[in-house]
C-alpha positions as CSV (number, residue, x, y, z in Angstrom):
1,M,0.0,0.0,0.0
2,S,1.4,3.4,-0.9
3,E,1.8,6.1,1.6
4,R,-0.7,9.0,1.6
5,K,0.7,12.0,-0.4
6,Y,-1.7,14.7,0.8
7,L,-2.6,16.3,4.1
8,R,-6.0,15.9,5.6
9,A,-8.1,18.9,6.6
10,D,-7.1,18.8,10.2
11,E,-3.4,18.6,9.2
12,I,-3.8,21.5,6.8
13,E,-5.4,23.6,9.6
14,R,-2.6,22.7,12.0
15,L,0.0,23.6,9.4
16,R,-1.7,26.8,8.5
17,Q,-1.8,27.8,12.2
18,A,1.9,26.8,12.7
19,W,2.9,29.0,9.7
20,K,0.8,31.9,11.1
21,N,2.4,31.7,14.5
22,W,5.9,31.3,13.1
23,Y,5.3,34.3,10.9
24,R,3.9,36.5,13.7
25,A,7.1,35.8,15.8
26,D,9.1,37.8,13.3
27,R,6.8,39.4,10.7
28,N,9.4,41.5,8.8
29,R,11.8,38.6,8.2
30,R,9.3,35.8,7.7
31,A,6.6,37.6,5.6
32,K,8.6,36.6,2.4
33,Y,8.1,32.9,3.2
34,Y,4.6,33.2,4.6
35,W,3.0,34.8,1.5
36,V,4.6,32.0,-0.7
37,F,3.0,29.4,1.6
38,L,-0.3,31.1,1.2
39,V,0.0,31.1,-2.6
40,I,0.8,27.4,-2.6
41,L,-2.0,26.6,-0.1
42,H,-4.7,28.5,-2.1
43,T,-3.5,27.6,-5.7
44,G,-1.8,24.3,-5.6
45,A,1.2,25.9,-7.2
46,R,4.7,24.3,-7.3
47,I,7.2,26.2,-5.1
48,R,9.1,27.6,-8.1
49,E,5.8,28.8,-9.7
50,A,4.8,30.6,-6.4
51,L,8.3,32.1,-6.1
52,S,8.1,33.6,-9.6
53,V,4.8,35.4,-8.9
54,T,5.1,39.2,-9.3
55,E,2.8,42.1,-8.4
56,A,1.5,42.1,-12.0
57,D,0.3,38.5,-11.6
58,F,-2.4,39.3,-9.1
59,S,-5.8,40.4,-10.3
60,E,-7.5,41.5,-7.1
61,R,-10.6,42.6,-9.0
62,D,-11.1,39.2,-10.6
63,C,-9.6,37.2,-7.6
64,Q,-7.1,35.4,-9.8
65,I,-3.4,34.7,-9.7
66,K,-1.5,34.2,-12.9
67,L,1.2,31.5,-12.5
68,K,4.0,31.0,-14.9
69,R,4.2,27.4,-16.0
70,L,7.6,26.2,-15.3
71,K,7.0,22.6,-16.3
72,L,6.1,22.7,-20.0
73,K,6.5,20.1,-22.7
74,K,8.3,21.3,-25.8
75,S,5.2,20.5,-27.8
76,R,3.4,23.4,-26.0
77,K,4.5,26.5,-27.9
78,S,1.5,28.8,-27.7
79,S,2.0,31.9,-25.5
80,K,-1.3,31.1,-23.8
81,D,0.3,27.9,-22.5
82,L,3.0,29.8,-20.7
83,F,0.7,30.8,-17.9
84,K,-2.2,29.4,-16.0
85,I,-4.9,31.5,-14.3
86,I,-6.0,30.3,-10.9
87,P,-9.2,31.6,-9.3
88,I,-8.8,32.3,-5.6
89,H,-11.2,33.2,-2.8
90,E,-11.3,36.9,-2.1
91,T,-10.4,36.4,1.6
92,A,-7.3,34.4,0.6
93,M,-6.4,37.0,-2.0
94,D,-6.6,39.8,0.6
95,E,-4.4,37.9,3.1
96,I,-1.8,37.1,0.4
97,L,-1.6,40.7,-0.8
98,T,-1.4,42.1,2.7
99,I,1.4,39.8,3.7
100,R,3.2,40.4,0.4
101,L,2.9,44.1,0.9
102,L,4.5,43.8,4.3
103,A,7.4,41.8,2.8
104,A,7.9,44.4,0.1
105,Q,7.9,47.2,2.6
106,S,10.5,45.5,4.7
107,G,12.6,45.1,1.7
108,M,12.4,41.3,1.9
109,L,10.0,40.3,-0.9
110,T,12.2,37.6,-2.5
111,S,12.5,34.2,-1.0
112,S,14.9,31.4,-1.9
113,Y,13.8,27.9,-2.8
114,L,15.9,26.4,0.0
115,G,14.8,29.1,2.5
116,F,11.2,28.3,1.8
117,Y,11.8,24.6,1.8
118,F,13.4,24.6,5.3
119,S,10.7,27.0,6.6
120,F,8.0,24.6,5.4
121,K,9.7,21.6,7.0
122,H,10.1,23.6,10.3
123,C,6.4,24.6,10.3
124,A,5.3,21.0,9.4
125,S,7.3,19.8,12.4
126,I,5.6,22.4,14.7
127,A,2.2,21.2,13.4
128,G,3.1,17.7,14.4
129,I,3.3,16.4,10.8
130,D,6.2,14.0,11.0
131,S,5.9,11.7,7.9
132,K,8.9,12.4,5.7
133,E,6.7,12.5,2.6
134,L,4.2,14.9,4.1
135,T,6.7,17.5,5.2
136,K,7.6,18.4,1.6
137,P,6.1,21.6,0.2
138,H,4.9,19.7,-2.9
139,T,2.4,17.9,-0.5
140,M,0.4,21.1,-0.6
141,R,-0.1,20.6,-4.4
142,H,-1.4,17.1,-3.7
143,S,-3.6,18.4,-0.8
144,Y,-5.1,21.2,-3.0
145,A,-5.9,18.7,-5.8
146,K,-7.4,16.3,-3.3
147,W,-9.5,19.1,-1.7
148,L,-10.8,20.2,-5.2
149,L,-11.7,16.6,-6.1
150,D,-13.4,16.1,-2.7
151,Q,-15.5,19.2,-3.3
152,G,-16.8,17.6,-6.5
153,I,-14.7,19.5,-9.0
154,D,-14.4,17.3,-12.1
155,A,-11.0,15.7,-12.5
156,S,-10.6,17.1,-16.0
157,R,-11.0,20.7,-14.6
158,V,-8.5,20.0,-11.8
159,K,-6.1,18.7,-14.5
160,K,-6.5,22.0,-16.4
161,L,-6.2,24.1,-13.3
162,L,-3.0,22.4,-12.2
163,G,-1.6,22.4,-15.7
164,H,-1.2,18.6,-16.1
165,A,-0.5,17.3,-19.6
166,S,-2.3,14.1,-18.8
167,L,-5.4,13.2,-16.8
168,N,-3.5,10.3,-15.4
169,S,-1.3,12.8,-13.6
170,T,-4.3,14.3,-11.9
171,L,-5.9,10.9,-11.1
172,V,-2.9,10.1,-8.9
173,Y,-4.4,12.6,-6.4
174,L,-7.4,10.3,-6.1
175,D,-5.3,7.6,-4.4
176,E,-7.4,6.8,-1.4
177,T,-6.2,5.1,1.7
178,P,-8.5,2.5,3.4
179,E,-9.1,5.0,6.2
180,D,-10.3,7.6,3.6
181,I,-12.7,5.0,2.1
182,G,-13.9,4.0,5.6
183,E,-14.6,7.6,6.5
184,A,-16.4,8.3,3.3
185,M,-18.6,5.2,3.9
186,R,-19.3,6.4,7.5
187,Q,-20.4,9.8,6.2
188,K,-22.8,8.1,3.8
189,G,-24.2,5.9,6.6
190,L,-22.8,2.7,5.1
191,L,-20.7,2.0,8.2
192,R,-21.3,2.7,11.9
193,P,-19.6,5.8,13.3
């Protein structure tokens, strides 16, 4: 049986709270990592995609973030394929833009890949997430995809949103553990609580 590659809702909430507390302890120096975490949390972006976001990539009016596709097949040559537009909840957009502005004002807008990576691992540890697989930032991409699919978003739409070339890449996120299946069956009344 393969190990789960996404965080459950309670783990995401603990991780989010750990990030928020970690950020609040030193807002000026940590804002540059926290806003990247929020972009990844709310868009399913890869780290390098989130790190490449600029001010011009935010559409506050439309509640969208434009992400540069960094993993493109050579067969995709159209300029429209260079970016993907991700809709985002207005509350999340406000939070990201507020934190990003603080980072810019403190002169620390840019984060490094490794700096973010180690910050993520640190916050995952604080949140009590100890599985080696689940303490990687890419786990947030899996978690976002799983959340969308659990909300009833069609797999082909999730594929497009994440920028996958193949539906099979998206279907990997549907990998259910026996515990997930049991919980779903309990929610439908097919098993006793």
